[in-house]
N, C-alpha and C positions, 0 to 999 in steps of 0.2 A: 458236500458229503464227506466225511470222514474214512477208509478204507485199507484195510489192514491186512494183506496176501502175505499167509505163509507158505513158505516153499524154503526148505533149509538145503537142500542139496538135490545130485551134485552138477559139477560143471554143467554139463550138460544137459539134464531137466533144464534149469535154473535159465538157460540160455533161449530151451523152447520154449520156456515160459512168458519172454522180455517181451512178445507182443501185445501182448494185454496191457500191456502199458502203456501202448501207442492208438490199440483201440478203444479205452478207459477214456484217455485223456480227450479225444475225439468227441466222445458222446459230453461229457463233465469234463469239461475242463478248467472248475475251478476245486474239484476233487483232489484233495489230500490225502495221496494213497504213501501208506508206509508198510516198509517188506521185513520181516525175520527170515533170519538167513547163517548158516555158518561161517564164522568166521575166515575159515578159509578162502568164499568165494565173494565175502563183502566188497571186496574193492573192487569188485565187479560195478554195482551198484553206486558208488558210494559219487560217481562225474556223471550220471544217468542224471538231466534236469527234471523229469517227471514221478520222482522220487522226495518226498521231502523227506523221511525219517527212513536209516538204515538202522533193523534194531539184529548186532550180533545175536546168535546166540548158541553157542560151544557145548551141545549136549551131548554129542562123542565123547567131547573130554571129558566132561563129567561121569557119564557112565563107567569111561576107562580108570578113572580116578576112584572110580566108586563114592560119589561125590561125599572125599572125604573133605577134612574141615578146610583145608586149605580153598577148597573151590566151592564152599558154601557159598563167601563173601559173592562170589560172581554170578553162583546161579539168585542169592537174592536181587541184586543189582539186577540182573534182565527180570524175574519178575516187576519187582520194580517198575522199570523203565517199559516193560510190556503192558500195564494197566493204566500208564501216566495219561493216557489218551480215552476218552471213549469213543467205541466205530459207531459205523452204522452199517459197516456192512465186515464181517470176519471170513476172509474165503481162504479153505483149505485145499491149496494146489497138491500138498503130496498125498496126499490120501493114505496116507497111514498113520499108527497109532498115536505117535509122537508127536507128531502133526495135530491128530486132534486132542490131545492132551494142551499142546501150546493153546491153540484156539480154543477152547473152551477157559482157559486161565484169563484171554484178552479180555478188558472191560468195554461192555457195550454199554452207546445210549439209550435212552428211552421205551425208541424203535429199533434199537439195536436187531441181527440178526447172524448167529453163526451160519455158513453153508457148508458144504462138505459135498465129495464125491460119492454118487450112492449105489456104483457096483464097476467094477473092473474091466476095462477095456485091455484088450489081446496084448500081450506083453509088458503090459505095466505091472510094476510095483501096490497093491493093496491090502486095507486091511480093513474090514466091517465094520472096528469099533468106531472107525471115524463118523460112520454116520450119525451112529448112537450118540456124539459127542458134539454135535451139530444143530441147531433147529431146523434146518432141510437141509434135503441131499435130493441132486441134481442126478437123473437118471443118462448116461452118454452112450452115444454110438458103439455096439463093442470093436469096431475096428474101425479104427480113429487114428491117425498121425499126431504124435506128440503137439505140436504143436499146433493144430487145432484142437487138439481137447483141453487145452489150459484156453485157449479162444473162445471154443464154444460155450466152458461152463461157466466163464465170468459172463459169458451174453444174457444166458439163461439165468443167472444170480443178477445181474444189473438189470435185466430186461431192455437187452438192445439187439440191434440184426449184427451179426460178424460181418465187417467193412471185408471187402472184397480182395485187396491187396494187402500184403503182407508189409510189415514195418519191424525190424528190431529194433530199431532207435536211437542206432548206436550213430553219434558227433553230429545230431542236428541238435539238439539243445544247446544253449550258451555254455553252461558247464564244461560238456565234452568238447566244445571247439577250443575253450579255453587251457583246458589239460591238454588237446594234439600243441597246444600253440607251447606250451611250458615244458614240453617232454624234450630235452634239451642234451641229453644222455649221451654219452660217446657210441652206446651197443644203439642209439639211433639213425647215426650217420654210416650211410654204407661204405664196405670197406674196397666198394669196387664201383665208385660213382654212377658210371654210365650203364650198364645194366640190372635191367627188372628184378626182383626179386621176389624167388619163392621157395618159401616153407616147407620142410618136409616132415609134417606130422610121423612118427612113429611111435609113439607111447600110447599103452589102454591100461586098461584099470585089470583088463582080461591079456593074457597069457595066449588066449584064442582068438584075441581078435588081432594080434600083433601081424608083421604083413617079415619074410625072411631079411635078411640082415644082403643076402645074396640079391634080391630085386630091388633094393635102398640101393646099394650098388649099382647093380644100373642105370638105374633108373635117375640115378645123380652123376653119374656119367655122361648120358643121352642130355639132360637138363642144362649142362653145363656145355657140353661143343652144341648144344642151340641158339647158346648166347645168354644163359638165365645169372644171379647169382643164387647161389644154393644156401640156404641157410637152416641151421637146426639148432634147437633148444632139448633142455631136460629140464623135469623136476623131483628127480630124486637120483638117488645113486645107480639103481639099475639103469635106467635111461643114457644117464650119464658113459655106465661102462659101453653102453650098445654105440653110444656118440661115437668115443675113442674108438675102438673098432672100427667104426664105419672111416673116419679121418684116417685112422690107418689104412686103408685101401681106397680113398678120394681123394687125393688134391684139393685144396683149394676151397673148401664147406668153409662156410662163415659161422660161426656156435656161436649164439648171443647165451648171456648167462640165467643162471637161476635166478626167478623176477618172480611179482604177485603179477595175480592177471590182470587190474588192470593195466601195468606197465607194458607185460604182454599184448594185451589187445593194443594202446599206441601202436608199438611198433610192427604188428600185422597190418594193421591196417594202414599201411604204408608199403606194403606186400602188394605184386602184380594178383597171386595168388599161393596156393599151398595143395598138396596130396597127402591127405593120412587116413589113418584107416579109422575107425568107430571111434571115437572119444570126444574127449570134449571140447579139445583142440580145435577138430575138426569140425566139430560145428559151431563154435565163434568165428570160424575161418567166412563159415555159412551167413551168421550173424554179420559180419563185417562187407557181405556183400563180394569177397575177391571169388574169382574166377578157382572153380574149387572142383578138385577128385575125392570123392570117399570110397574105402575100399573096404567091401563085408567080405568076410569069411562064413559068414549065416545069411539066410534069406529073408532079413531084418529092416531092409534098408527103405521098404513100405514106409513104417513106423516112425523113425529117426535120421531117414536120408534127405535132403534140399529136395526144397516144394517149389513148384515154378517158378525157377530163373532158368533159365536157357542154358547157361555158362556152370552152371552149377552141377554136379551129377554124381549120382554111386553105380556103383560097378561091385556087379558078385558072382563068387564062380566060386565051383566046388572043385578040391578040395581049398584054392586063393586064389585070387584073380591075378591072370601072370602079366607079367611087365607089358608085354605086346598090348594087353586089351586096357590097361594102365593107360600107358602111353597113347593110345591111339584116341583113349577118351579126353587125355590133355589137350592134345593136338586140334579136335573139336571143340574142348569148351573153348580156347583160347581165341579162334577163329570164332567163335560168336560172340565174343567179348568182344573182340575187334569190330566186326561188321553191326555189333548194337553202334557203338562209337560212331563209324562211319555213314 
């Protein structure tokens, strides 16, 4: 069986989709699974042993460039790559016109079908054109968690029951283990070898999802006083400026350099935990099975927050969660993690 997954972005959405790989492989061990994704997130998939082929699609860049001549060759190469293999199932997990068009352009086997979501679910982006570009549209419950939405969609498309356990599939296959073993960069070596690491995830795609600087200062000081090595990182100039301000107020923080999602996931896998706002990196912390507290300024934690793990939790409060509430949940999460190990 040959399956093509179309899920282009964003980081959090891609991470929420990862459990379908474990689900599908459990039912169809010999299935070949390929994935169309934006290049910025492709490295997250390249060392996943359950994926046979990653097909980068720089659609955002092509649109920005107006499909000028210098990008047309890339477009041609992408569609040639997309049509290289005929698929038995093309699964559009994005639910947008752009993903529907890409799915429509993929090659099908003699009995192949294109499957799309048949309706919008609460809080998700959806464009109805995608269902008309498919051969089959699957109706989903209106209120459903982002992780469960993808899992249920694939189970209905391929006719199997959704497994009880959720597994994001990190570092379980040979390729993942080898990648982790090969991570020898200086950034992977703790500057304070004997202290457990905690990553503070302050950056978000929207300004209204962020937490005040004063809160991060207070939280970082509490973590340091409790014996943790406190780490920070950045993905753009705005986040770097924020970190520089934070580091002027809190001494002794460890700043990781800007790097690919793949390398960052390897670094994060060596942390005890993370505390962060609703962002792709926070969802990555969940997927990596870290102790985690996720901070929400909006009541959307039911849709994108951690699921079914006692030491991963979300906190929501208006206008924004206070440091005391976040700290209380962090202490509870670390206690539950320790209790599980004991």
